[in-house]
C-alpha positions as CSV (number, residue, x, y, z in Angstrom):
1,M,-16.6,39.7,5.2
2,K,-19.4,40.5,2.9
3,G,-21.8,38.1,4.8
4,L,-20.7,39.7,8.1
5,D,-21.4,43.3,6.8
6,S,-24.9,42.3,5.6
7,T,-25.6,40.8,9.0
8,M,-24.5,43.9,10.8
9,K,-26.7,46.1,8.6
10,I,-29.7,43.9,9.3
11,G,-29.0,44.1,13.0
12,T,-28.7,47.9,12.9
13,K,-32.0,48.2,11.1
14,F,-33.6,45.8,13.5
15,T,-32.4,47.9,16.5
16,A,-33.5,51.2,15.1
17,R,-36.9,49.8,14.3
18,I,-37.4,48.5,17.8
19,S,-36.4,51.9,19.3
20,L,-38.8,53.8,17.1
21,S,-41.6,51.4,18.0
22,I,-41.0,51.8,21.7
23,L,-41.1,55.6,21.3
24,V,-44.4,55.5,19.4
25,L,-45.8,53.1,22.0
26,A,-44.8,55.4,24.8
27,M,-46.4,58.4,23.1
28,G,-49.6,56.4,22.5
29,W,-49.8,55.5,26.2
30,I,-49.3,59.1,27.2
31,G,-52.3,60.0,25.0
32,V,-54.5,57.3,26.3
33,S,-53.8,58.0,29.9
34,G,-56.3,61.0,29.9
35,G,-59.2,58.8,28.9
36,K,-61.7,56.7,30.9
37,A,-60.9,53.4,32.5
38,E,-62.3,51.5,29.5
39,A,-59.5,52.7,27.4
40,Q,-56.9,52.1,30.2
41,S,-58.0,48.5,30.5
42,V,-56.4,47.5,27.3
43,Q,-53.8,44.8,28.2
44,P,-50.3,44.9,26.6
45,Q,-50.2,41.2,26.0
46,R,-53.2,41.4,23.8
47,L,-51.4,43.6,21.4
48,F,-49.5,40.5,20.1
49,A,-52.6,38.2,20.3
50,E,-55.2,39.8,18.1
51,A,-55.9,42.9,16.0
52,P,-57.7,45.8,17.8
53,A,-61.3,46.7,17.0
54,V,-61.7,49.3,14.2
55,P,-63.2,52.6,15.6
56,G,-66.8,53.2,14.5
57,D,-67.8,49.5,14.5
58,S,-70.2,50.1,17.3
59,A,-73.7,51.4,16.7
60,A,-73.0,54.6,18.7
61,P,-69.7,55.9,19.8
62,S,-69.2,56.1,23.5
63,P,-68.8,59.5,25.2
64,A,-65.3,58.7,26.0
65,A,-64.4,57.7,22.5
66,S,-66.0,60.8,21.1
67,A,-64.4,63.0,23.8
68,K,-60.9,61.7,23.0
69,P,-60.8,60.6,19.4
70,S,-57.1,61.4,19.1
71,A,-56.2,58.9,21.9
72,T,-58.1,56.0,20.2
73,N,-56.5,56.8,16.9
74,A,-53.1,56.8,18.5
75,T,-53.6,53.4,20.0
76,T,-54.8,52.0,16.7
77,E,-51.7,53.4,15.0
78,V,-49.4,51.8,17.6
79,L,-51.0,48.4,17.2
80,K,-50.7,48.7,13.4
81,E,-47.1,49.7,13.8
82,L,-46.4,46.8,16.0
83,E,-47.9,44.3,13.6
84,Q,-45.9,45.8,10.7
85,M,-42.8,45.6,13.0
86,R,-43.4,41.9,13.6
87,A,-43.7,41.3,9.9
88,R,-40.5,43.2,9.2
89,I,-38.7,41.4,12.0
90,A,-39.7,38.0,10.4
91,E,-38.6,39.3,7.0
92,L,-35.2,40.3,8.4
93,E,-34.8,36.9,10.1
94,A,-35.6,35.2,6.9
95,Q,-33.0,37.3,5.1
96,L,-30.4,36.4,7.7
97,K,-31.2,32.7,7.5
98,A,-31.0,32.9,3.7
99,Q,-27.5,34.3,4.0
100,Q,-26.5,31.5,6.4
101,G,-27.7,28.7,4.1
102,G,-31.4,29.1,3.6
103,A,-34.6,29.1,5.7
104,P,-37.2,26.4,5.9
105,A,-39.8,26.5,3.0
106,V,-42.8,26.9,5.3
107,V,-41.3,30.1,6.9
108,N,-40.3,31.6,3.5
109,A,-43.8,30.9,2.1
110,A,-45.4,32.9,5.0
111,L,-43.0,35.8,4.5
112,T,-43.5,35.9,0.8
113,N,-47.2,36.2,1.2
114,G,-46.6,39.3,3.3
115,Q,-48.5,37.9,6.3
116,P,-47.2,38.2,9.8
117,A,-45.8,35.1,11.3
118,T,-48.2,33.4,13.6
119,A,-47.3,31.6,16.9
120,E,-47.4,28.3,15.0
121,S,-45.1,29.4,12.3
122,S,-42.7,30.8,14.8
123,S,-42.6,27.5,16.7
124,L,-41.9,25.7,13.5
125,A,-39.1,28.1,12.6
126,K,-37.1,27.5,15.7
127,P,-36.3,23.7,15.1
128,A,-36.0,24.4,11.4
129,L,-33.4,27.1,12.1
130,H,-31.6,24.7,14.5
131,E,-31.5,22.0,11.8
132,S,-30.3,24.6,9.3
133,T,-27.5,25.6,11.6
134,Q,-26.5,21.9,12.0
135,Q,-26.5,21.4,8.3
136,E,-24.3,24.5,7.9
137,A,-21.9,23.2,10.5
138,K,-21.6,19.9,8.6
139,A,-21.1,21.7,5.3
140,T,-18.3,23.8,6.7
141,Q,-16.5,20.8,8.1
142,K,-13.8,19.4,5.8
143,P,-14.7,15.9,4.8
144,E,-12.4,13.1,5.9
145,P,-10.3,11.8,2.9
146,A,-11.0,8.3,1.7
147,V,-8.7,5.6,2.9
148,P,-6.4,4.6,0.0
149,F,-7.6,1.6,-2.0
150,A,-10.4,1.0,0.5
151,Y,-13.1,1.4,-2.2
152,A,-12.8,-2.2,-3.4
153,D,-11.8,-5.7,-2.3
154,W,-8.2,-6.5,-3.4
155,T,-7.8,-10.0,-1.9
156,W,-7.9,-11.5,-5.4
157,L,-4.6,-9.9,-6.3
158,N,-1.4,-12.0,-6.7
159,G,0.9,-10.9,-3.9
160,N,-1.9,-9.8,-1.5
161,A,-3.1,-11.7,1.5
162,R,-6.6,-13.0,1.0
163,N,-7.8,-12.4,4.6
164,K,-10.9,-10.3,4.7
165,D,-11.2,-10.2,8.5
166,A,-8.8,-9.5,11.3
167,V,-8.9,-12.1,14.1
168,W,-8.2,-9.4,16.7
169,D,-7.4,-5.7,16.5
170,S,-7.1,-2.7,18.8
171,K,-6.4,1.0,18.6
172,F,-2.8,0.4,19.3
173,F,-1.8,-3.0,17.9
174,T,-2.9,-5.2,15.0
175,P,-1.2,-8.6,15.4
176,E,0.0,-10.8,12.5
177,I,1.1,-14.5,12.7
178,R,2.4,-16.5,9.7
179,F,3.3,-20.2,9.4
180,D,4.5,-22.0,6.3
181,A,5.6,-25.7,6.1
182,N,6.4,-27.6,2.9
183,Y,7.5,-30.9,1.4
184,I,9.4,-30.7,-1.8
185,S,10.1,-33.7,-4.0
186,S,12.6,-33.1,-6.7
187,F,12.5,-35.7,-9.5
188,N,16.3,-35.4,-9.7
189,H,16.5,-36.9,-6.2
190,P,19.8,-35.2,-5.0
191,Q,21.6,-37.4,-2.5
192,D,22.3,-34.4,-0.2
193,D,18.7,-33.3,-0.4
194,T,19.9,-29.8,-1.3
195,L,18.2,-27.6,-3.9
196,G,19.5,-24.5,-5.6
197,G,18.2,-21.8,-7.9
198,S,15.3,-20.7,-5.7
199,T,14.3,-18.4,-2.9
200,E,11.3,-20.6,-1.9
201,T,12.4,-24.3,-2.2
202,F,15.7,-25.4,-0.5
203,R,15.5,-29.0,0.6
204,S,14.1,-32.1,-1.1
205,N,12.3,-35.1,0.3
206,E,12.0,-33.5,3.7
207,V,9.4,-31.6,5.7
208,Q,10.7,-28.2,6.4
209,I,9.4,-25.0,8.0
210,E,9.8,-22.3,5.5
211,Q,8.5,-19.5,7.6
212,I,7.3,-18.8,11.2
213,S,6.7,-15.1,11.9
214,F,5.2,-13.1,14.7
215,G,4.6,-9.4,14.9
216,G,2.2,-6.9,13.5
217,D,1.4,-3.2,13.2
218,L,1.6,-0.6,15.9
219,H,-0.3,2.7,15.5
220,W,-1.0,5.5,17.9
221,E,-1.6,9.2,17.2
222,N,-0.1,9.1,13.7
223,V,3.0,7.3,15.0
224,R,3.3,3.9,13.2
225,A,5.6,0.9,13.3
226,R,5.7,-2.6,11.9
227,I,7.6,-5.6,13.1
228,L,7.5,-9.1,11.8
229,T,10.0,-11.7,12.9
230,M,11.4,-14.3,10.6
231,G,12.2,-17.9,11.6
232,G,12.5,-21.1,9.6
233,M,14.4,-21.6,6.3
234,F,13.8,-18.0,5.2
235,A,16.0,-16.8,8.1
236,V,19.2,-18.2,6.5
237,T,18.3,-18.6,2.8
238,T,17.4,-15.0,2.1
239,P,20.4,-13.3,3.9
240,R,22.9,-15.6,2.0
241,N,22.0,-13.8,-1.2
242,D,23.2,-10.5,0.2
243,A,26.9,-9.8,-0.3
244,S,27.0,-6.4,1.5
245,P,28.0,-7.9,4.9
246,G,31.3,-8.9,3.1
247,R,32.3,-5.2,3.1
248,G,33.5,-3.8,6.4
249,Q,33.0,-5.1,9.9
250,W,30.1,-6.2,12.1
251,D,27.9,-9.1,11.3
252,L,25.0,-7.5,9.5
253,R,23.4,-10.9,8.6
254,G,23.4,-11.8,12.3
255,A,21.9,-8.5,13.2
256,Y,18.9,-8.6,10.8
257,K,18.3,-12.1,9.6
258,Y,15.5,-12.8,12.1
259,F,13.4,-9.9,11.0
260,S,11.7,-9.7,7.6
261,E,10.2,-6.3,8.5
262,A,11.2,-3.8,11.1
263,N,10.4,-0.2,10.4
264,A,8.8,2.8,12.1
265,G,7.7,6.2,11.1
266,Y,5.0,8.9,11.1
267,H,1.7,9.4,9.2
268,F,1.0,12.9,8.0
269,N,-2.6,14.0,7.2
270,V,-1.7,15.2,3.7
271,N,-4.1,14.4,0.8
272,H,-5.1,10.8,1.4
273,G,-2.1,10.1,3.5
274,L,1.7,10.6,3.7
275,N,3.9,8.0,5.5
276,V,7.6,8.4,6.2
277,D,9.2,5.1,7.4
278,A,12.7,3.9,8.1
279,G,14.1,0.4,8.6
280,I,13.6,-2.9,6.8
281,F,10.6,-3.3,4.6
282,V,9.4,-5.7,2.0
283,S,10.0,-5.2,-1.7
284,Y,7.4,-6.0,-4.3
285,I,9.7,-5.9,-7.3
286,G,8.6,-8.9,-9.2
287,L,4.9,-8.7,-8.0
288,F,4.9,-11.8,-5.8
289,S,4.9,-11.3,-2.0
290,Y,7.9,-12.4,0.1
291,Y,5.3,-14.6,2.0
292,N,4.0,-17.6,0.1
293,F,0.5,-17.4,1.6
294,D,-0.2,-14.2,-0.4
295,N,0.8,-15.7,-3.8
296,W,-1.0,-17.6,-6.5
297,A,2.0,-20.1,-6.8
298,Y,4.5,-21.5,-4.4
299,Q,7.5,-21.2,-6.7
300,P,7.3,-17.9,-8.6
301,S,9.1,-17.4,-11.9
302,Y,12.5,-15.8,-12.2
303,V,11.5,-12.2,-12.4
304,S,10.1,-12.6,-8.9
305,S,12.3,-15.2,-7.3
306,N,15.5,-13.5,-8.5
307,T,14.6,-10.0,-7.5
308,P,14.7,-8.3,-4.1
309,W,12.4,-9.4,-1.2
310,F,13.5,-6.6,1.1
311,F,15.1,-3.2,1.3
312,N,16.9,-1.4,4.1
313,G,16.5,2.4,4.2
314,V,13.9,5.1,4.0
315,R,10.5,4.7,2.3
316,I,8.0,7.6,1.6
317,Q,4.5,6.7,0.7
318,W,2.3,9.5,-0.7
319,F,-1.3,8.9,-1.6
320,P,-2.5,11.9,-3.7
321,T,-5.8,10.1,-4.3
322,D,-7.5,7.0,-2.9
323,K,-6.5,5.1,-6.1
324,L,-2.8,6.1,-6.5
325,K,0.3,5.6,-4.4
326,I,3.7,7.2,-5.2
327,E,6.5,5.7,-3.1
328,P,10.1,6.9,-3.3
329,W,13.0,4.8,-1.8
330,I,16.3,5.8,-0.4
331,I,18.0,2.5,0.4
332,N,21.4,0.9,1.0
333,G,21.2,-1.2,-2.1
334,W,19.5,-4.0,-4.0
335,Q,18.2,-6.4,-1.3
336,S,21.2,-5.5,0.9
337,Y,21.6,-4.8,4.6
338,G,24.5,-2.4,3.9
339,R,26.1,-0.7,0.9
340,L,28.3,-2.6,-1.5
341,G,29.8,0.5,-3.1
342,S,30.1,4.2,-2.7
343,K,26.5,5.1,-3.6
344,P,23.2,4.3,-2.1
345,G,20.3,2.9,-4.1
346,L,17.4,5.1,-5.3
347,G,14.1,3.9,-6.5
348,G,10.4,3.9,-6.1
349,Q,7.0,2.5,-6.8
350,I,3.9,3.9,-8.6
351,L,0.8,1.9,-7.8
352,W,-2.5,2.7,-9.6
353,R,-5.8,1.0,-9.1
354,P,-8.4,2.9,-11.0
355,K,-11.0,0.1,-11.0
356,P,-11.9,-2.7,-8.7
357,W,-10.8,-5.2,-11.4
358,L,-7.5,-3.5,-12.4
359,S,-4.1,-3.0,-10.7
360,I,-1.0,-1.5,-12.4
361,V,2.3,-1.2,-10.6
362,S,5.7,0.0,-11.7
363,N,8.9,-0.4,-9.6
364,N,12.2,1.2,-10.6
365,Y,15.7,1.1,-9.2
366,G,18.9,2.9,-10.0
367,M,22.3,4.4,-9.1
368,G,23.2,1.7,-6.5
369,E,26.5,-0.1,-6.8
370,D,25.6,-3.6,-6.0
371,T,28.6,-5.8,-7.0
372,L,31.0,-6.8,-4.2
373,G,34.6,-6.1,-5.2
374,N,38.0,-6.4,-3.5
375,G,39.2,-4.2,-0.6
376,N,36.6,-1.5,0.1
377,G,34.1,-3.1,-2.3
378,Q,33.8,0.1,-4.4
379,F,33.7,-1.7,-7.8
380,G,32.3,1.3,-9.7
381,R,29.6,-0.8,-11.3
382,S,26.0,0.6,-11.1
383,R,22.7,-1.2,-11.6
384,I,19.4,0.0,-13.1
385,H,16.2,-2.1,-13.2
386,T,12.5,-1.6,-14.1
387,D,9.7,-4.0,-13.1
388,N,6.2,-3.5,-14.4
389,S,3.0,-5.5,-13.7
390,V,-0.7,-5.5,-14.6
391,E,-3.3,-7.6,-12.9
392,V,-6.8,-7.9,-14.3
393,K,-9.9,-9.6,-12.8
394,Y,-11.8,-10.3,-16.0
395,Y,-14.6,-12.6,-14.6
396,D,-16.5,-12.2,-11.3
397,R,-19.7,-14.2,-10.7
398,P,-19.9,-15.1,-7.0
399,E,-23.1,-17.1,-7.5
400,K,-21.5,-19.5,-10.0
401,F,-19.4,-22.6,-9.3
402,L,-16.5,-21.0,-11.3
403,D,-16.8,-17.7,-9.5
404,K,-13.7,-15.7,-10.4
405,M,-10.9,-15.5,-13.0
406,A,-7.9,-13.2,-13.1
407,F,-4.5,-12.9,-14.7
408,S,-1.2,-11.2,-14.0
409,L,1.5,-10.1,-16.5
410,T,5.0,-8.9,-15.5
411,G,7.9,-7.7,-17.5
412,D,11.4,-6.7,-16.3
413,L,14.5,-5.0,-17.9
414,G,17.8,-4.1,-16.3
415,C,21.5,-3.9,-16.6
416,E,24.8,-3.1,-14.9
417,Y,27.3,-0.6,-16.3
418,G,30.7,0.6,-15.4
419,G,33.7,-1.0,-13.7
420,K,37.3,-1.2,-14.9
421,G,40.3,-3.3,-15.1
422,T,40.7,-7.1,-15.3
423,A,41.0,-10.0,-13.0
424,T,42.1,-13.7,-13.1
425,G,39.3,-16.3,-12.8
426,A,39.4,-19.5,-10.8
427,Q,40.1,-21.4,-14.0
428,G,43.0,-19.1,-14.9
429,Q,41.2,-17.0,-17.5
430,T,41.4,-13.2,-17.8
431,I,38.1,-11.6,-16.8
432,I,37.1,-8.2,-18.2
433,L,35.4,-6.3,-15.4
434,N,33.9,-3.4,-17.3
435,T,30.3,-3.9,-18.3
436,N,27.6,-2.2,-20.4
437,C,23.9,-2.5,-21.2
438,F,24.1,-3.3,-24.9
439,H,26.7,-5.7,-26.4
440,D,30.1,-7.3,-26.0
441,T,33.2,-5.3,-27.0
442,P,36.9,-6.0,-26.8
443,N,37.1,-4.1,-23.5
444,S,33.6,-4.5,-22.1
445,R,30.9,-7.2,-21.6
446,K,27.2,-7.1,-21.9
447,Q,25.6,-7.3,-18.5
448,T,21.8,-7.3,-18.8
449,F,18.5,-8.8,-17.5
450,A,15.3,-9.4,-19.4
451,G,12.4,-11.4,-18.2
452,W,8.7,-11.9,-18.0
453,M,6.1,-14.0,-16.3
454,A,2.3,-14.6,-16.7
455,Y,-0.2,-16.4,-14.5
456,N,-3.9,-17.1,-14.7
457,R,-6.0,-18.1,-11.7
458,F,-9.4,-19.7,-11.4
459,W,-11.5,-19.7,-8.2
460,F,-14.3,-22.2,-7.6
461,K,-17.2,-22.6,-5.1
462,K,-17.0,-19.2,-3.4
463,D,-13.2,-19.2,-3.4
464,I,-12.8,-22.5,-1.5
465,Y,-10.8,-23.9,-4.4
466,A,-8.4,-22.3,-6.9
467,L,-6.3,-23.4,-9.8
468,T,-3.3,-21.4,-11.2
469,V,-1.3,-22.0,-14.3
470,G,1.7,-19.9,-15.3
471,G,5.4,-19.5,-15.9
472,G,8.0,-17.2,-17.3
473,A,11.5,-16.8,-18.7
474,M,14.7,-14.8,-18.2
475,D,17.9,-13.9,-20.0
476,N,20.8,-12.8,-17.8
477,P,24.2,-12.5,-19.4
478,G,26.7,-11.9,-16.6
479,R,24.5,-13.9,-14.2
480,Y,24.3,-11.0,-11.8
481,L,20.7,-11.8,-10.9
482,T,21.1,-15.5,-11.3
483,L,20.8,-17.2,-7.9
484,L,24.1,-18.8,-7.0
485,P,23.7,-22.5,-6.2
486,P,25.0,-23.3,-2.6
487,I,27.7,-25.6,-3.9
488,N,30.0,-26.5,-1.0
489,G,28.3,-23.8,1.1
490,A,28.8,-21.0,-1.4
491,D,26.9,-17.7,-1.0
492,A,26.9,-14.2,-2.4
493,I,30.0,-13.2,-0.6
494,T,32.2,-16.2,-1.4
495,G,31.0,-16.9,-4.9
496,S,31.8,-20.3,-6.4
497,P,34.4,-21.6,-8.8
498,Y,31.9,-24.3,-9.8
499,F,29.4,-21.8,-11.1
500,T,30.9,-18.5,-12.1
501,Q,29.2,-15.1,-12.3
502,N,31.7,-13.2,-14.5
503,P,30.7,-10.5,-16.9
504,G,29.3,-12.1,-20.1
505,D,28.7,-15.5,-18.6
506,P,25.5,-16.9,-20.4
507,Y,22.3,-17.8,-18.6
508,K,18.8,-18.3,-20.0
509,A,16.0,-20.2,-18.3
510,W,12.2,-20.8,-18.4
511,D,9.7,-22.4,-16.2
512,A,6.0,-23.5,-15.9
513,S,3.8,-24.5,-13.0
514,L,0.3,-25.8,-12.1
515,T,-1.0,-25.0,-8.7
516,F,-4.1,-26.3,-6.8
517,D,-5.3,-24.7,-3.6
518,W,-7.8,-25.8,-1.1
519,M,-8.8,-22.9,1.2
520,P,-11.5,-24.1,3.7
521,R,-11.0,-21.0,5.8
522,Q,-9.6,-17.6,4.9
523,Y,-6.7,-18.2,7.3
524,I,-5.3,-21.4,5.8
525,T,-4.2,-22.8,2.5
526,F,-3.4,-26.4,1.5
527,R,-1.3,-26.2,-1.7
528,T,-0.2,-28.8,-4.2
529,E,2.0,-27.7,-7.1
530,Y,3.8,-29.3,-10.0
531,G,6.7,-27.2,-11.5
532,Y,9.2,-27.7,-14.3
533,R,12.3,-25.5,-14.8
534,H,14.9,-25.5,-17.6
535,A,18.2,-23.7,-18.1
536,N,20.5,-23.5,-21.0
537,V,23.5,-24.4,-18.8
538,P,23.7,-27.1,-16.1
539,Y,22.2,-25.5,-13.0
540,W,19.8,-27.6,-11.0
541,S,20.9,-30.1,-8.4
542,G,21.2,-33.6,-9.9
543,R,21.4,-37.0,-8.3
544,G,25.0,-36.6,-7.1
545,G,24.1,-33.4,-5.2
546,I,26.2,-30.3,-4.7
547,T,27.9,-31.1,-1.4
548,P,31.4,-32.7,-1.5
549,G,31.6,-35.9,0.5
550,D,34.8,-34.9,2.2
551,N,33.5,-31.5,3.3
552,T,34.5,-31.5,7.0
553,L,32.9,-28.1,7.6
554,T,29.2,-27.4,7.8
555,S,27.8,-25.1,5.1
556,T,27.1,-22.3,7.6
557,V,26.7,-18.6,6.6
558,P,29.2,-17.0,6.8
559,N,31.9,-19.7,6.4
560,P,35.5,-18.7,5.5
561,N,35.9,-22.0,3.6
562,A,32.5,-22.0,1.9
563,G,32.6,-22.0,-1.8
564,S,36.2,-23.1,-2.1
565,I,37.5,-25.7,-4.6
566,V,38.0,-29.1,-3.2
567,P,41.7,-30.1,-3.6
568,G,42.3,-32.4,-6.6
569,T,39.6,-30.8,-8.8
570,L,40.6,-29.9,-12.3
571,F,39.1,-27.6,-15.0
572,V,39.7,-28.4,-18.6
573,P,38.6,-26.6,-21.8
574,G,34.9,-27.2,-22.5
575,S,31.7,-25.7,-23.8
576,F,30.8,-22.1,-23.4
577,L,27.3,-23.1,-22.3
578,S,28.5,-24.6,-19.0
579,P,28.5,-23.6,-15.3
580,T,32.1,-22.4,-16.0
581,P,31.9,-21.0,-19.6
582,G,34.8,-22.3,-21.7
583,F,35.7,-24.9,-19.1
584,R,34.5,-28.3,-17.8
585,C,34.9,-29.6,-14.2
586,V,36.9,-32.9,-13.8
587,A,36.6,-34.3,-10.3
588,G,39.9,-36.3,-10.3
589,T,40.6,-36.7,-6.6
590,G,38.5,-33.7,-5.8
591,F,34.8,-32.9,-6.4
592,C,32.5,-31.7,-9.1
593,P,28.8,-30.9,-8.4
594,D,26.1,-32.7,-10.2
595,L,24.3,-30.0,-12.1
596,R,21.4,-30.6,-14.6
597,N,19.7,-28.5,-17.2
598,D,16.2,-29.5,-15.9
599,E,14.3,-29.9,-12.7
600,A,10.8,-31.2,-12.2
601,A,9.3,-31.2,-8.7
602,L,6.2,-31.7,-6.7
603,R,5.6,-29.1,-3.9
604,F,3.2,-29.5,-1.0
605,A,2.6,-26.8,1.6
606,I,0.4,-25.8,4.5
607,M,0.3,-22.0,5.0
608,V,-1.5,-20.1,7.8
609,K,-1.9,-16.4,8.3
610,F,-3.7,-14.7,11.2
């Protein structure tokens, strides 16, 4: 308002000055009209072209001049007044421009010297004023917020796709196609070619399609959606680890298993962006991506392989700055299509990338009841989990043969607490169902998870080749995050009497891997990997396999007979460090799976992403 008042005052002064000048000019013309024709011949346009002659410059005054000195003096006064008026007008214009953001230096200099603006200076002032107005308009426009994390190249990160260019894009749709085929050779050579204990490797000595996906991102006027189909081994191996379809009716696995991502929502122009989405979306608990193309290794360590790959619920992504994301989750449960208990899961992610060489992420989950019980499934046992990672690119020399080096470090802690009562196990033992996060007691069992993993990657020859070395370890008493081997078709719903997951059951493991990648184009990776894994209880598929020879039913999911004991099988007292703690399986006329403490394997894969 202050600027507006000043402008109005200047305009009022300007109008008054013009009116006074017109009045004086009229009076002057009235006085001059009584003189001779020489005085009348003065042209109005010349008043603004040059200054009038000063009276008395001639050698002898003319009779007309001497006869009417008052008229000549009046004309002179009018001309002087008009010149002063022009100077004042220019000064007022300069003041007005200064209030609006400043006038050009050349105009200000003329006004400061007190000289009237010439025709040349006036012509310069007009484009300068127009330019000043444009600059003022730009200054008043609110700048567009920076796109989150767009200030740097993040394709070096473990868990991020390394594509720098989109093959095709439009205002409405950005397509995405993924393909992943592998050949795994376990040194244990299981006779049924079945592998367990992994969410990435499932069959041995066979070429298998791990993933084939089509879809992409849809975006129009702040409305957004993402759909990515899921075919191949992932379509059946990931859903079998979700027990929530075992509670209630309708086949949730059948409804969702062919989609790895299916969500939609709205983008709000708040800060650097606010997205609200609902549906199925990927989880990055454990750092590694669900999709092997994005990762530094084919078989990640346990804190990644044994933690969720997807969530079903609502996700809110808030970007307060272009370097920070805060993402709350309201979800059905821990990698579950539905709820397993009476409470939903709550969680969230904080992602901070303050420098182009540093990424820090923290994922946290809690409140969800994620253990399937009898009847309505409300077991009363809750889960909490924290997952934290840092990635550092500590060497970047694009012109060198060894052009890049980076490492990732991840640490996880979690536990389950609650539950009540007892149950009878498959071997006839009494199982205490109450759990806690600290230690065993007469009425409760310790149910915790602790794990870590670390990887270091080297890139060569402008990122055409890469070498990754890494591994990790986990300790999971209660085995609630230990992947159940598919013995006789067992899954998360059926459980298995051959590998129990009762509170307090011991499980510790570690692994290491060496990975070599050849990446002739940004859209394809040829991968060769050697991996070794060890557990403190027999766990990995051995030579005899994990499928009974007389199993007349295929190991489909779901299967009402999956995971059952083959008739004639016996369990006798045995070591605590066994698949069935305190008991040992004796085949008799039945079946015992061949489980080993160790597994070494070669992994070959071709992975494509457009």
